[in-house]
C-alpha positions in Angstrom: -64.3 33.5 26.9 -65.2 30.0 26.1 -65.0 27.9 23.2 -68.2 26.4 21.8 -68.2 22.8 19.9 -71.1 21.0 18.6 -71.3 16.9 18.5 -74.0 16.7 15.9 -74.5 13.0 16.7 -75.4 13.3 20.4 -77.2 16.8 19.8 -75.0 18.2 22.4 -73.3 21.5 22.5 -70.4 21.7 24.8 -69.0 24.8 26.2 -65.4 24.8 27.7 -62.5 26.6 28.2 -60.6 28.5 25.3 -59.3 25.5 22.9 -55.6 26.1 22.5 -55.6 25.2 18.4 -58.0 25.9 16.0 -60.5 23.3 15.0 -63.2 22.9 12.5 -66.8 23.4 14.1 -65.2 25.2 17.0 -66.1 29.0 18.0 -64.5 31.0 20.8 -67.5 33.4 22.3 -67.1 36.3 25.0 -68.1 36.1 28.5 -71.6 37.7 27.6 -72.4 35.1 24.9 -71.1 32.3 26.6 -73.7 32.9 29.6 -76.4 33.3 27.4 -76.1 30.3 25.3 -78.8 28.4 24.2 -79.1 25.4 22.4 -82.0 24.4 19.4 -84.7 22.5 21.0 -84.0 18.8 21.5 -80.1 19.3 22.3 -78.3 19.4 25.6 -75.7 22.3 26.5 -72.8 20.7 28.4 -70.9 23.6 30.2 -67.4 22.6 31.5 -65.8 24.5 34.3 -64.2 27.6 33.1 -61.1 29.4 34.8 -62.8 32.8 36.0 -59.5 34.7 36.7 -57.3 36.3 34.1 -55.2 34.3 31.8 -51.4 34.2 32.9 -48.6 33.7 30.8 -46.8 30.6 30.7 -43.2 29.7 31.0 -42.9 29.5 27.1 -44.6 32.7 26.5 -42.2 34.7 29.1 -39.1 32.8 27.6 -40.3 33.9 24.2 -40.6 37.9 25.4 -37.0 37.6 26.7 -35.2 35.9 23.9 -37.3 38.7 21.8 -36.1 41.2 24.2 -32.2 40.0 24.3 -32.5 39.6 20.4 -33.4 43.5 20.0 -30.9 44.7 22.4 -28.2 42.8 20.3 -29.6 44.3 16.9 -30.3 47.7 18.5 -26.3 47.7 19.4 -25.4 47.3 15.9 -24.7 43.8 15.7 -26.4 42.1 12.4 -28.8 39.5 13.3 -27.5 35.9 13.1 -28.1 34.9 9.4 -28.9 38.2 8.4 -26.3 39.4 5.8 -27.2 43.0 5.6 -26.3 45.4 8.1 -29.7 47.0 7.5 -31.5 44.6 9.7 -33.9 41.6 8.9 -35.1 41.0 5.5 -32.4 43.6 3.8 -33.0 47.1 2.4 -36.7 46.5 1.9 -37.6 45.4 5.1 -40.2 47.3 7.5 -38.1 50.3 9.0 -39.8 49.8 12.3 -38.7 46.2 12.5 -35.9 45.7 14.6 -35.5 42.2 14.7 -37.0 38.9 13.8 -37.3 35.6 15.6 -39.6 33.1 13.7 -42.8 34.5 13.5 -42.1 37.2 16.1 -40.8 40.6 15.0 -39.4 43.5 17.4 -40.7 46.8 16.3 -39.4 50.2 17.3 -41.5 52.8 19.0 -42.8 55.5 16.3 -41.0 58.7 16.7 -43.3 61.5 17.9 
């Protein structure tokens, strides 16, 4: 995977590692399309070094996962989530019945019963 960015002033297409945030005029490409990329006549393609190995979770990713698991375990034991006035779970009675806990934009969902 790679991110494609155009620099119109220099007539250059830059292909580099995946961007960490969304930006106008940036496009994420799969490996096949990034290898076959061509630019318009008169343009230059600059290919920055890409990490060929699989992406590894960062410390922040692992910490967020551990926090979500801890929160789900606390809620699952019957203790309401901090700041949650209702024992029915996050969001009150109208909440998604599959949702066990919520922390910021992350949600912990219950596995569907077979």
